[in-house]
C-alpha positions in Angstrom: -28.9 9.0 -16.1 -25.5 10.6 -15.5 -23.9 8.1 -17.8 -26.4 8.6 -20.6 -26.0 12.4 -20.5 -22.2 12.3 -20.1 -20.0 14.0 -22.7 -16.2 14.1 -23.2 -14.4 16.4 -20.8 -17.4 16.5 -18.4 -15.3 15.3 -15.5 -13.3 18.5 -15.3 -16.2 20.9 -16.0 -18.2 20.0 -12.9 -17.5 21.4 -9.5 -16.5 18.6 -7.2 -18.5 18.2 -4.0 -16.5 18.2 -0.8 -15.7 14.8 0.5 -17.6 13.3 3.3 -14.7 11.1 4.4 -12.0 11.9 6.9 -9.4 11.4 4.2 -10.0 11.8 0.4 -7.5 11.2 -2.4 -6.6 14.6 -3.9 -3.6 13.9 -6.2 -1.3 11.1 -7.3 2.3 11.5 -8.2 3.8 8.7 -10.3 2.2 5.8 -12.2 2.8 2.1 -13.0 5.1 2.2 -15.9 4.7 -1.5 -16.6 1.1 -0.8 -17.9 -0.1 1.2 -20.9 -0.9 4.9 -20.9 -4.0 5.8 -23.0 -4.9 9.0 -24.7 -8.6 9.8 -24.0 -9.2 13.0 -26.0 -8.1 14.3 -29.4 -7.0 17.7 -30.7 -4.9 19.9 -28.5 -6.2 18.2 -25.3 -3.7 16.2 -23.3 -6.0 13.9 -21.3 -4.3 10.6 -20.2 -5.5 7.5 -18.5 -3.0 5.5 -16.5 -2.7 3.3 -13.4 -1.2 4.4 -10.1 -1.2 1.5 -7.6 -4.9 0.6 -7.1 -6.3 3.7 -8.7 -6.9 4.6 -12.4 -6.1 8.2 -13.0 -7.6 10.5 -15.7 -5.1 13.3 -15.9 -5.8 16.5 -17.8 -2.2 17.7 -18.4 -2.9 21.2 -19.7 -5.6 21.9 -17.1 -3.4 20.4 -14.3 -6.3 18.3 -13.0 -6.9 14.7 -12.0 -9.9 12.5 -11.6 -9.4 9.3 -9.7 -11.3 6.0 -10.5 -11.3 4.3 -7.2 -12.8 0.9 -6.4 -10.0 -1.7 -6.3 -8.6 -3.0 -3.1 -5.6 -4.6 -4.8 -3.1 -3.0 -7.2 -4.5 -2.8 -10.7 -2.7 -5.4 -12.9 -4.1 -4.5 -16.3 -6.4 -2.1 -18.1 -7.9 -1.6 -21.6 -9.9 1.1 -23.4 -12.6 0.8 -26.0 -12.0 2.1 -29.6 -14.1 5.2 -29.0 -12.3 5.9 -25.7 -15.7 5.9 -23.9 -15.3 2.7 -21.8 -12.2 1.7 -19.7 -11.9 -1.6 -18.0 -9.5 -2.3 -15.1 -8.7 -5.5 -13.2 -6.5 -6.5 -10.3 -4.7 -9.4 -8.7 -5.1 -10.7 -5.2 -7.9 -11.6 -2.8 -11.3 -10.3 -3.8 -10.1 -9.4 -7.3 -12.4 -7.2 -9.3 -13.1 -6.3 -12.9 -14.5 -2.8 -13.2 -15.8 -1.1 -16.4 -15.8 2.7 -16.2 -17.5 5.4 -18.2 -14.5 7.7 -18.9 -16.8 10.6 -19.7 -18.5 10.7 -16.2 -16.0 8.6 -14.2 -18.8 6.4 -13.0 -18.2 2.6 -12.6 -21.0 1.1 -14.8 -20.2 -2.5 -14.1 -18.3 -4.5 -11.5 -17.6 -8.2 -11.9 -16.9 -10.0 -8.6 -15.1 -13.3 -8.3 -14.0 -13.4 -12.0 -10.9 -15.3 -11.2 -11.2 -15.9 -7.5 -7.8 -17.5 -6.8 -5.3 -15.2 -8.3 -7.0 -12.3 -10.1 -6.4 -11.1 -13.7 -3.2 -10.8 -15.6 -4.5 -9.5 -18.9 -7.7 -7.9 -20.2 -9.0 -6.8 -23.6 -12.2 -5.2 -24.9 -13.7 -5.9 -28.3 -13.9 -3.3 -31.0 -17.7 -3.0 -30.6 -17.1 -2.6 -26.8 -19.6 -5.4 -26.0 -17.2 -8.1 -24.8 -14.3 -8.4 -22.4 -11.7 -11.1 -22.5 -9.6 -11.9 -19.4 -6.8 -14.2 -18.5 -6.2 -15.3 -14.9 -2.9 -14.8 -13.1 -2.6 -18.2 -11.6 -0.2 -21.0 -12.5 -3.0 -22.7 -14.3 -4.5 -19.9 -16.3 -8.1 -19.6 -17.3 -9.4 -17.5 -20.2 -12.9 -16.0 -20.0 -15.1 -13.9 -22.3 -17.7 -11.6 -20.6 -20.6 -9.8 -22.0 -20.2 -7.0 -19.4 -23.6 -5.4 -20.1 -25.3 -8.4 -18.7 -26.1 -8.5 -14.9 -24.4 -11.8 -14.4 -21.2 -12.9 -12.6 -20.5 -15.8 -15.0 -18.6 -15.6 -18.3 -20.4 -16.4 -21.5 -17.4 -18.5 -22.5 -14.3 -19.9 -20.8 -11.5 -22.4 -21.1 -8.5 -23.6 -19.1 -5.0 -23.4 -20.6 -2.5 -26.1 -20.2 0.8 -25.1 -18.4 2.8 -26.0 -21.6 1.3 -23.0 -23.3 3.4 -20.7 -21.1 2.3 -17.8 -19.0 -0.1 -15.8 -21.2 0.3 -12.1 -20.5 -1.1 -10.3 -23.5 -4.5 -10.5 -25.1 -6.3 -8.6 -27.9 -9.5 -9.0 -29.9 -9.8 -9.1 -33.7 -11.1 -5.6 -34.5 -13.3 -7.0 -37.3 -14.7 -10.0 -35.4 -15.5 -9.9 -31.7 -15.6 -13.7 -31.8 -11.8 -14.0 -32.4 -9.0 -13.0 -30.2 -5.3 -13.9 -29.7 -3.0 -14.1 -26.6 0.6 -14.8 -26.2 3.3 -15.7 -23.7 7.0 -15.3 -24.2 7.1 -18.5 -26.2 3.6 -19.4 -27.3 0.8 -17.7 -29.3 -2.8 -18.9 -28.9 -5.6 -18.0 -31.3 -9.2 -18.3 -30.1 -12.6 -18.6 -31.8 -15.6 -18.7 -29.5 -19.3 -19.1 -30.0 -22.0 -17.5 -27.9 -24.7 -20.1 -27.1 -28.0 -18.8 -26.0 -31.3 -20.5 -24.9 -34.4 -19.5 -23.2 -33.4 -21.3 -20.1 -30.3 -19.2 -19.6 -26.8 -18.8 -20.9 -24.3 -21.6 -20.8 -20.5 -21.5 -21.0 -19.2 -23.1 -24.1 -15.5 -24.2 -24.5 -13.2 -22.1 -26.5 -11.5 -23.4 -29.7 -7.8 -22.8 -29.7 -4.7 -23.7 -31.6 -1.1 -23.0 -30.5 2.0 -22.2 -32.3 5.6 -21.8 -31.2 8.7 -20.1 -32.5 12.3 -20.1 -31.4 13.2 -16.7 -32.9 13.4 -14.4 -29.9 10.7 -14.0 -27.3 7.2 -12.9 -28.1 6.1 -9.4 -26.9 2.7 -8.6 -28.4 0.4 -9.9 -31.1 -2.2 -8.2 -33.4 -4.6 -9.1 -36.1 -3.7 -7.8 -39.6 -6.2 -5.3 -41.0 -6.9 -7.6 -43.9 -8.6 -10.0 -41.5 -6.8 -13.1 -42.7 -3.5 -12.8 -41.0 -2.0 -12.0 -37.6 1.4 -10.7 -36.5 3.6 -11.2 -33.4 6.6 -9.1 -32.4 9.7 -10.7 -31.0 12.7 -9.6 -29.0 14.9 -10.3 -32.0 13.3 -7.4 -33.9 11.2 -9.8 -36.1 7.6 -10.1 -37.0 6.0 -13.6 -37.1 3.3 -13.7 -39.8 0.4 -16.1 -39.1 -1.8 -17.1 -42.0 -5.1 -19.0 -42.1 -4.6 -22.6 -43.3 -8.0 -22.9 -45.0 -10.1 -20.0 -46.4 -12.0 -18.4 -43.6 -15.8 -18.7 -44.0 -17.7 -16.5 -41.7 -21.0 -18.4 -41.8 -22.6 -18.9 -38.5 -22.7 -22.7 -38.7 -18.9 -22.8 -39.0 -18.1 -20.5 -36.0 -17.6 -23.5 -33.8 -14.7 -24.9 -35.9 -11.2 -24.3 -34.7 -9.4 -21.2 -36.1 -6.4 -22.7 -37.7 -3.3 -20.5 -38.4 0.3 -21.3 -39.1 3.5 -19.3 -38.9 4.2 -18.7 -42.6 6.8 -16.0 -42.5 9.4 -14.5 -40.2 10.1 -11.0 -41.3 13.3 -9.2 -39.8 11.9 -5.7 -39.8 14.6 -4.2 -37.5 17.6 -5.1 -35.3 16.2 -3.9 -32.0 13.7 -5.8 -29.8 10.1 -5.0 -30.5 8.2 -4.2 -27.3 4.9 -2.8 -28.7 2.9 -3.9 -31.7 -0.3 -2.3 -32.8 -2.5 -1.6 -35.8 -3.8 1.8 -36.8 -6.1 2.1 -39.8 -4.0 0.4 -42.6 -0.7 0.6 -40.9 1.3 -1.7 -38.6 3.1 0.3 -35.9 6.0 -1.0 -33.7 7.8 0.4 -30.7 11.2 -0.9 -29.6 13.7 -0.8 -26.8 15.6 2.1 -28.4 12.6 4.3 -28.1 11.8 4.4 -31.8 8.3 4.1 -33.3 8.1 2.7 -36.8 5.1 2.6 -39.2 4.8 -0.1 -41.8 2.2 -0.7 -44.6 0.3 -4.0 -45.0 3.3 -5.5 -46.8 5.6 -4.6 -43.9 7.4 -1.9 -45.9 8.5 1.0 -43.7 6.6 4.3 -44.1 7.9 6.4 -41.3 10.1 6.4 -38.2 9.9 8.6 -35.1 12.7 8.6 -32.6 14.5 10.7 -30.0 17.8 10.1 -28.3 16.4 10.5 -24.8 13.4 8.2 -25.2 13.7 4.9 -23.4 12.2 1.5 -24.2 8.6 2.0 -25.3 5.8 0.4 -23.2 2.7 1.6 -25.1 1.5 3.7 -28.1 -1.9 5.3 -28.1 -3.1 7.1 -31.3 -5.5 10.0 -31.4 -8.9 9.0 -32.7 -8.9 11.6 -35.5 -6.0 13.4 -37.3 -5.4 17.0 -36.2 -5.9 18.4 -39.7 -5.4 17.9 -43.4 -3.1 15.2 -44.5 0.5 16.3 -44.9 4.0 15.0 -45.3 5.2 12.7 -42.5 8.6 13.1 -40.9 11.2 10.6 -41.9 13.8 8.9 -39.7 17.4 9.3 -40.9 17.7 5.5 -41.0 14.4 4.9 -42.9 12.9 5.6 -46.3 10.4 8.3 -47.0 6.8 7.3 -47.1 5.6 6.4 -50.6 3.5 9.0 -52.4 0.9 6.5 -53.5 -0.1 5.4 -49.9 -3.9 4.9 -49.5 -6.0 7.4 -47.7 -6.1 5.3 -44.5 -2.3 5.1 -44.4 -2.2 8.9 -44.8 -4.6 9.3 -41.9 -2.5 7.1 -39.6 0.7 9.0 -40.6 -1.0 12.3 -39.6 -2.4 11.2 -36.2 -0.7 12.5 -33.1 0.1 9.8 -30.5 1.0 9.2 -26.9 4.1 7.2 -26.0 4.9 5.8 -22.6 8.2 4.3 -21.8 9.5 1.7 -19.2 11.5 4.5 -17.5 8.3 6.2 -16.5 8.1 9.0 -19.1 5.1 9.9 -21.2 5.5 11.9 -24.4 3.2 13.3 -27.0 4.5 13.0 -30.6 3.0 15.3 -33.2 3.4 13.7 -36.6 3.5 17.0 -38.5 7.0 17.5 -37.1 9.7 15.9 -35.0 8.5 17.4 -31.7 8.5 15.0 -28.8 6.6 16.9 -26.0 7.3 15.5 -22.5 4.0 15.2 -20.6 5.1 13.3 -17.5 8.4 12.2 -16.1 8.1 10.2 -12.9 10.3 8.0 -10.7 11.6 4.9 -12.4 12.2 2.9 -9.2 10.8 2.6 -5.7 9.7 5.8 -3.9 10.6 5.3 -0.2 11.2 8.8 1.0 8.9 11.9 1.4 9.1 15.0 3.7 7.0 18.1 4.0 8.5 21.6 4.4 7.7 23.0 7.9 6.5 26.4 6.7 5.7 26.2 3.0 3.4 24.0 0.8 6.4 21.9 -0.5 6.9 18.2 -0.6 10.3 16.6 -1.1 10.1 13.2 -2.8 13.1 10.8 -3.1 13.4 7.7 -5.2 15.7 4.7 -5.5 16.6 5.8 -9.0 18.3 8.9 -7.4 15.7 11.4 -8.4 15.0 14.1 -5.7 12.2 16.5 -6.6 10.5 19.3 -4.7 6.8 19.5 -5.5 4.4 22.4 -4.7 1.4 20.6 -3.5 -0.9 23.6 -3.7 -0.1 24.4 -7.3 0.6 20.7 -8.1 3.8 21.4 -10.0 7.5 20.6 -9.7 9.7 23.4 -8.6 13.2 21.9 -8.6 14.9 18.5 -9.0 18.2 16.8 -8.7 19.5 13.4 -9.8 22.0 11.5 -7.7 23.7 8.8 -9.6 25.7 7.0 -7.0 22.8 5.6 -4.9 19.1 5.7 -4.2 17.4 7.9 -1.7 16.0 6.0 1.2 14.8 8.8 3.7 14.4 12.6 3.8 13.9 15.2 6.5 13.6 19.0 6.6 15.0 20.9 9.5 12.4 22.8 11.7 13.3 26.1 10.1 13.1 24.8 6.6 16.6 25.8 5.6 18.1 22.3 5.2 16.9 19.1 3.6 18.8 16.0 4.7 18.8 12.9 2.6 19.9 9.3 3.6 21.0 7.0 0.8 21.0 3.3 0.2 24.9 3.2 0.2 25.0 4.7 3.7 25.8 8.3 2.7 24.1 11.4 4.1 23.7 14.6 2.2 22.7 17.9 3.8 21.2 20.1 1.0 20.0 23.7 0.7 16.2 23.4 0.9 15.6 25.7 -2.0 18.3 24.9 -4.6 19.0 21.3 -3.5 22.7 22.1 -3.7 25.0 20.5 -1.1 25.6 22.6 2.0 28.7 20.6 2.8 30.5 17.5 1.6 28.5 14.3 2.0 29.0 12.1 5.0 29.5 8.3 4.9 29.7 7.0 8.4 26.8 4.5 8.1 27.8 0.9 7.1 24.4 0.1 5.6 21.4 1.9 3.9 20.2 4.9 6.0 16.6 4.1 7.1 15.7 7.1 9.3 16.9 10.7 9.5 15.8 13.6 11.7 16.8 17.1 12.9 16.6 18.4 16.5 14.2 21.2 17.2 17.0 23.8 17.2 18.6 22.5 14.0 21.8 21.9 15.9 21.8 18.1 15.6 21.1 15.6 12.9 20.6 11.9 13.7 20.4 8.9 11.4 19.6 5.2 11.8 20.8 2.5 9.4 20.1 -1.2 8.5 23.2 -2.2 10.6 21.3 -1.2 13.8 23.4 1.9 14.4 22.6 5.5 15.3 24.8 8.2 14.0 24.7 11.9 15.2 26.0 14.9 13.3 26.4 18.4 14.9 26.4 21.9 13.6 29.5 23.7 14.7 31.2 27.1 14.1 34.4 26.8 12.0 36.3 29.8 10.6 33.5 32.1 11.3 30.8 30.1 9.6 28.4 27.3 10.7 29.0 23.9 9.2 28.1 20.3 9.9 30.4 17.6 11.2 30.2 14.0 12.3 29.9 13.7 16.1 29.6 10.0 16.9 27.9 6.8 16.2 26.8 3.8 18.2 25.7 0.2 17.5 22.9 0.7 20.0 20.4 -2.1 18.9 20.7 -5.7 17.9 17.5 -5.7 15.7 16.2 -3.3 13.1 15.6 0.3 14.4 12.0 1.4 13.9 12.2 5.0 14.9 14.5 7.8 15.9 13.0 10.8 17.7 14.3 14.2 18.8 12.5 16.0 21.6 13.1 18.8 24.2 14.2 18.3 27.8 11.5 19.1 30.3 13.6 21.4 32.4 15.6 23.1 29.6 15.6 23.9 25.9 18.2 21.3 25.2 17.4 18.5 22.7 17.0 14.9 23.7 17.3 11.9 21.3 15.6 8.5 21.5 15.7 5.4 19.3 13.3 2.4 19.3 14.2 -1.0 17.9 12.5 -4.3 17.3 14.7 -5.6 20.1 12.2 -3.9 22.4 14.8 -1.4 23.6 14.0 2.3 24.0 17.4 4.0 24.1 17.9 7.6 25.2 21.2 9.3 24.4 23.0 12.0 26.4 23.9 14.6 23.7 25.4 17.1 26.1 27.9 14.5 27.4 28.7 13.0 24.0 31.9 14.0 22.3 33.8 13.2 19.1 33.3 9.5 18.4 31.7 8.9 21.8 27.9 8.8 21.8 26.8 8.4 25.4 23.7 6.4 26.4 21.7 8.0 29.1 19.0 5.3 29.6 18.2 1.9 28.1 14.7 0.6 28.8 12.8 -2.5 27.7 9.3 -1.3 26.6 7.6 -4.6 25.7 7.6 -8.2 27.1 6.2 -10.1 24.1 5.0 -7.7 21.5 7.4 -5.9 19.1 7.3 -2.0 19.1 6.9 -0.6 15.7 6.8 3.2 16.0 7.3 6.1 18.3 6.0 9.7 18.8 5.8 12.4 21.4 2.3 12.5 22.9 0.6 16.0 23.0 0.5 17.6 26.4 -3.2 16.8 27.1 -2.6 16.5 30.9 -0.1 17.4 33.5 2.0 14.3 32.8 4.2 14.0 29.7 4.1 10.9 27.6 5.8 9.0 24.8 3.4 7.1 22.5 4.3 3.7 21.0 2.4 1.2 18.9 3.3 -2.5 18.7 2.5 -5.5 16.4 -0.3 -6.7 18.7 -2.5 -3.6 17.8 -1.8 -2.0 21.1 -0.7 1.6 21.8 1.2 2.4 25.0 1.9 5.6 26.9 5.2 5.9 28.7 6.2 8.6 31.2 8.8 10.6 29.5 11.0 10.7 32.6 10.6 7.3 34.3 9.7 5.4 31.1 7.1 3.6 33.2 4.2 2.2 31.1 1.2 4.4 32.2 -1.5 3.2 29.8 -2.1 0.4 27.4 -4.8 1.0 24.8 -6.4 -0.8 21.9 -5.2 0.8 18.7 -6.8 0.8 15.2 -7.4 -2.7 13.9 -7.5 -2.5 10.2 -5.8 -5.7 9.0 -2.3 -4.9 10.0 -0.5 -3.0 12.9 0.5 0.6 12.8 3.8 1.0 11.0 4.4 4.8 11.4 2.6 7.5 13.4 2.7 11.3 13.5 0.9 13.9 15.5 -1.1 15.9 12.9 -0.2 19.7 13.0 -3.4 21.6 13.7 -4.4 25.3 13.2 -7.5 24.8 15.4 -7.7 28.0 17.4 -11.1 27.3 18.8 -9.9 24.3 20.7 -6.1 24.2 21.2 -6.4 21.0 23.2 -7.8 19.0 20.2 -5.2 16.8 18.6 -5.2 14.1 16.0 -2.9 11.3 15.1 -2.1 10.2 11.5 -0.8 6.7 10.9 -0.1 4.1 8.3 -0.5 0.4 8.5 0.9 -2.1 5.9 -1.4 -0.8 3.2 -3.7 1.9 4.7 -3.6 5.5 5.9 -5.7 6.7 8.8 -6.6 9.2 11.4 -7.1 8.8 15.1 -8.7 11.3 17.5 -6.7 12.0 20.6 -6.6 11.2 23.5 -6.4 7.5 22.6 -8.8 5.5 24.8 -9.6 2.3 22.8 -12.8 3.7 21.2 -12.8 2.2 17.7 -15.1 4.9 16.4 -12.4 7.5 17.0 -10.3 6.2 14.1 -10.7 5.5 10.4 -8.5 4.2 7.6 -8.4 3.9 3.9 -6.4 1.8 1.5 -3.6 3.8 0.0 -0.9 1.4 -1.3 -2.0 -2.3 -1.4 1.6 -3.5 -2.0 2.9 -1.6 1.1 3.3 1.9 2.5 6.9 3.1 2.6 6.6 6.6 4.2 4.3 9.1 5.7 4.3 12.9 5.9 1.8 15.7 6.8 1.7 19.3 5.7 2.7 22.0 8.1 -0.9 23.1 8.5 -2.4 19.6 8.9 -4.6 20.0 5.8 -2.9 17.3 3.8 -1.4 13.9 4.4 1.1 12.2 2.0 1.9 8.6 1.6 4.7 6.9 -0.4 4.1 3.5 -1.9 7.7 2.2 -2.2 7.7 -0.3 -5.1 4.5 1.0 -6.7 6.5 4.3 -7.4 3.7 6.5 -6.4 3.0 9.3 -3.8 -0.6 10.1 -2.8 -1.9 13.3 -1.5 -4.8 13.0 0.9 -7.1 15.9 1.9 -8.0 15.9 5.6 -11.6 16.5 6.8 -11.5 16.4 10.6 -15.2 17.3 10.9 -16.1 14.0 9.2 -14.0 12.0 11.7 -15.5 13.9 14.6 -19.0 13.2 13.3 -18.3 9.5 12.9 -17.0 9.4 16.5 -20.2 11.1 17.8 -22.4 8.6 15.9 -20.5 5.8 17.5 -21.9 6.7 20.9 -20.6 8.2 24.1 -19.2 7.0 27.4 -19.3 3.2 27.5 -21.5 2.5 24.5 -18.6 2.0 22.1 -16.9 -0.4 24.5 -20.0 -2.5 25.1 -20.1 -3.2 21.4 -16.6 -4.6 21.6 -17.8 -7.3 24.0 -19.1 -10.6 22.6 -22.9 -10.1 22.3 -22.8 -6.5 23.4 -24.5 -4.9 26.4 -27.3 -7.5 26.4 -25.1 -10.5 25.7 -24.3 -13.5 27.9 -20.7 -12.5 28.1 -21.6 -9.1 29.6 -23.8 -10.7 32.2 -21.1 -13.2 33.1 -18.6 -10.3 33.5 -21.1 -8.6 35.8 -21.4 -11.8 37.9 -17.6 -12.2 38.3 -17.2 -8.5 39.1 -19.8 -8.7 41.9 -18.4 -12.0 43.1 -15.1 -10.3 43.4 -16.8 -7.7 45.7 -18.0 -10.6 47.9 -14.6 -12.1 48.0 -13.0 -8.8 49.0 -15.4 -8.6 52.0 -15.1 -12.3 52.8 -17.4 -15.0 51.4 -18.5 -16.4 54.8 -18.8 -13.1 56.7 -21.9 -12.6 58.8 -21.4 -8.9 59.1 -23.5 -6.3 57.2 -22.0 -5.9 53.7 -21.3 -2.4 52.4 -22.9 -2.0 49.0 -20.3 -0.8 46.5 -19.7 -0.3 42.8 -16.0 -0.9 43.0 -13.6 -3.8 43.6 -10.1 -3.6 45.1 -7.2 -3.5 42.6 -6.0 -6.9 43.9 -9.1 -8.6 42.4 -8.3 -7.4 38.9 -6.2 -10.4 37.9 -8.8 -12.9 39.2 -11.6 -11.4 37.2 -9.5 -11.1 34.0 -8.6 -14.7 34.2 -12.1 -15.7 34.9 -13.1 -14.0 31.6 -10.5 -16.0 29.7 -7.7 -13.4 29.6 -4.5 -14.8 31.1 -2.0 -11.9 31.4 1.6 -12.3 32.5 2.8 -11.1 35.8 4.3 -8.1 34.1 1.0 -7.2 32.4 -0.8 -7.6 35.7 1.6 -5.1 37.2 1.1 -2.7 34.3 -2.7 -3.0 34.7 -2.7 -2.3 38.4 -0.2 0.6 38.1 -2.3 2.1 35.3 -5.2 2.4 37.7 -3.2 3.0 40.8 -1.4 6.1 39.5 -4.1 7.4 37.2 -4.7 10.4 39.5 -1.4 10.6 41.2 0.1 13.5 39.2 -3.1 15.6 39.9 -4.0 14.7 43.4 -0.8 13.0 44.8 -2.9 10.1 45.9 -3.0 6.5 44.7 -6.3 4.8 43.5 -7.0 1.6 45.4 -10.2 0.4 43.7 -11.9 0.3 40.2 -15.5 0.6 39.2 -17.3 -1.6 36.7 -17.2 0.8 33.7 -13.4 1.4 34.1 -12.9 -2.3 34.5 -14.6 -2.9 31.1 -12.3 -0.4 29.5 -9.3 -1.9 31.1 -10.3 -5.4 30.0 -10.9 -4.4 26.4 -7.7 -2.4 26.1 -5.4 -5.0 27.6 -6.9 -8.3 26.3 -5.5 -9.6 23.0 -7.0 -7.7 20.1 -8.3 -10.8 18.4 -8.4 -13.2 21.3 -6.2 -16.3 21.9 -6.4 -18.8 19.1 -5.7 -22.5 19.2 -3.0 -21.9 16.5 -1.1 -19.7 18.9 -1.2 -22.4 21.6 -0.1 -25.1 19.1 2.7 -22.8 17.9 3.9 -22.4 21.5 4.1 -26.2 22.0 5.9 -26.6 18.7 8.6 -24.2 20.0 8.8 -26.0 23.3 8.6 -29.5 22.1 10.7 -31.8 19.9 10.0 -34.4 17.2 9.4 -38.0 18.2 10.1 -41.0 16.1 6.8 -40.5 14.2 7.7 -36.8 13.4 5.1 -35.5 15.8 5.8 -32.6 18.2 5.8 -33.9 21.8 7.2 -32.7 25.1 8.1 -34.7 28.2 6.1 -34.0 31.3 9.2 -33.5 33.4 10.6 -31.1 30.8 7.3 -29.1 30.8 7.3 -28.8 34.6 11.0 -27.8 34.5 10.3 -25.1 31.9 7.4 -23.7 33.9 9.6 -23.4 37.0 12.8 -22.2 35.5 12.1 -20.1 32.4 10.3 -16.8 31.8 8.1 -15.7 34.6 8.9 -18.9 36.5 6.4 -20.4 38.9 7.2 -21.7 42.4 6.5 -25.3 43.1 3.5 -24.4 45.3 2.0 -22.2 42.5 2.4 -24.9 40.0 0.8 -27.5 42.3 -2.1 -25.2 43.0 -2.7 -24.6 39.3 -2.5 -28.2 38.3 -4.9 -29.4 41.0 -7.4 -26.8 40.0 -7.1 -27.7 36.3 -7.5 -31.4 37.1 -10.6 -30.7 39.2 -9.0 -31.7 42.5 -8.9 -29.6 45.7 -5.7 -29.3 47.6 -7.2 -31.0 50.6 -7.6 -34.2 48.6 -11.4 -34.1 48.0 -12.1 -34.9 44.4 -14.7 -33.0 42.4 -16.2 -33.5 39.1 -14.1 -31.8 36.4 -15.6 -28.9 34.5 -17.1 -29.7 31.1 -15.7 -27.8 28.1 -17.7 -26.9 25.1 -15.4 -26.6 22.1 -17.9 -24.5 20.2 -17.6 -21.7 22.8 
């Protein structure tokens, strides 16, 4: 097998096969600095394993290559590596949490454990020294500890126990390297030692309870624990710079019959080894190694006498230490810290081996360094963003990506060569949004303190003094097509415009005007071009459902003029905005709302021309962009790139509601902050906000086109969206209502010869929709009728007065609620309308309900209300009573 034949470094020697997916992960910038970074290869190699969001990354630093271990749907919460670096285990928190064991040589997942801790996922994981067992701790309030023999094809642990809440939240776990049946875990205040027994019978494996004993200490907070290499003691590091020494109360007897007895240890010593808080504690050969908040690594012998100290003034708090498996060469003198003693000359061979091993440091400020123990050289391997990455922007003409972080770091990255070109650190505030101008000369940055910087795109030096006219964090920033205007939106619902002017013979930027134009968060600002001229136009879209267009030519200093203000939704909340490509004679603006609908509005009249079912991948579309394309064979072929709450996807244009024309992939499980695409459309980039990562995705449009073709043509994809499909009862019922509407349009009781037709008049659309269980508002009915009526008007100048069955099915699917109308929504509506009675139940008075129906919203007339109520009660207006319809709650 591939796993059996795998060798170290094989991942990067093989030629990768082209991806068969529309989007494939190509590179990851940034990593989770709260988790450990492991060294996978020795010698002069710099191969690291770390976690970025839901992906484990094997990164060859010298070769400038990455291999991605993908399989988790939630952000990875913990990882561990076997002693020989062959096996890596990752686990996550959240729904459908997984534990995956990877072969680091081949990158193949050799074991996946489903449902290990189904409620909350995993908070800590460890692998035994012989790599046969995994120990995990759940992430819930009531924690559960499990031991897994991961080579067995079973989803149940060989051993487990539940921890009492008074033990504290256990967040670290490690095996005894000399005994896989012992391990230790600790919280900030409690340390738990475990001894477990593996029971086996011919009838199957049973879970046996763990034996445990707890100890507490009031001297600082615990960080990590390890077993002493003499196999009789254990150590725990504290925030007070001390080591707690745990000793076995009675002599340890390793006989098999005593394995079930509790492992009894007591805190016998408290050794103050240093002043600074200990963040990392590990054992290497016959040495105890600590890392602290000052960035120092100290090596002690078995008696806790210091042997060596490694430190650098620019190293932050240490998060992990990973030693090379073998020393680089003959044993030599170890470097000494100015504040520590020299290593003793009579150290054992194992101590000498440890002192001559290179090691990898990772810090809590997202820096990874390699320390060579034959000198004081701290080689920086990675330096990433320390805080949330919310802003990315692609250069319009070069393979450059600008990345901005809340820590103030702005970097420009060459995404073809995968290397940083230039960076700048802003200390006064964090970067919230970025935008290049269309020529690529300027890079504008919006900050969390409301300031705006306009920078030279190459040097990142300021082109002018920063502006600060926004009263809250700047959330959106954009240039006009001619680079003459710059617009921003902020959290205080204001739009601010800056203009490029000529002063003293040179071009410079100045503040033009600002306007508090929305009363809810602004979701998009968008520059465009006037249809009848080359002048720019500016629009903003807010959660207040207002689409505002500004008159830039009439605006003056401190006076931003509004040209139009249009309400674009009745119930749904619009979330994003883009110019629709010119696929027909008519020009459109494309929006997406929180009801999974996409809408096309005429750019001039702002009339809703089409409503379409958008991608339905768990959450609505948050951001959309038209993908630039270099397709010379078909210039009319366009694609849309989008992000939802946690996914990135592609959509074939024109949008028509066909679900096979879109695809999506999980990119940032904890939320996507920003989206960008390369100037040639070959790559898409996503920023993960609080996960501090940026992901580069390679686009394969042929794969998306193939998937759309396999989904069927014409009406086949839409039939499958109906309950039961083309052969189902719902479809037959829809056919019956459609043809009944034909009869109604000709008159039910007519004796004249009927004209056979495949169409119904537009006036019958609301009746058939309601008959099928979709009850649109009057405004939606008007939008549906206008959508069909004016569908050919721009081309022919004539209005359509009827609709055929196929087009009606598309209209129904695109306009109905994406997931139907649930009873919860109806109950929620009555909770809003009603009030609490004396029993605390939500009720509404009949008179109040009738008054609301006649006075609020799309109010009904008294005659309309009477007609509806008599129909619902099974009574005819004429007074004849009929049997009420029966209702089957099962559907």
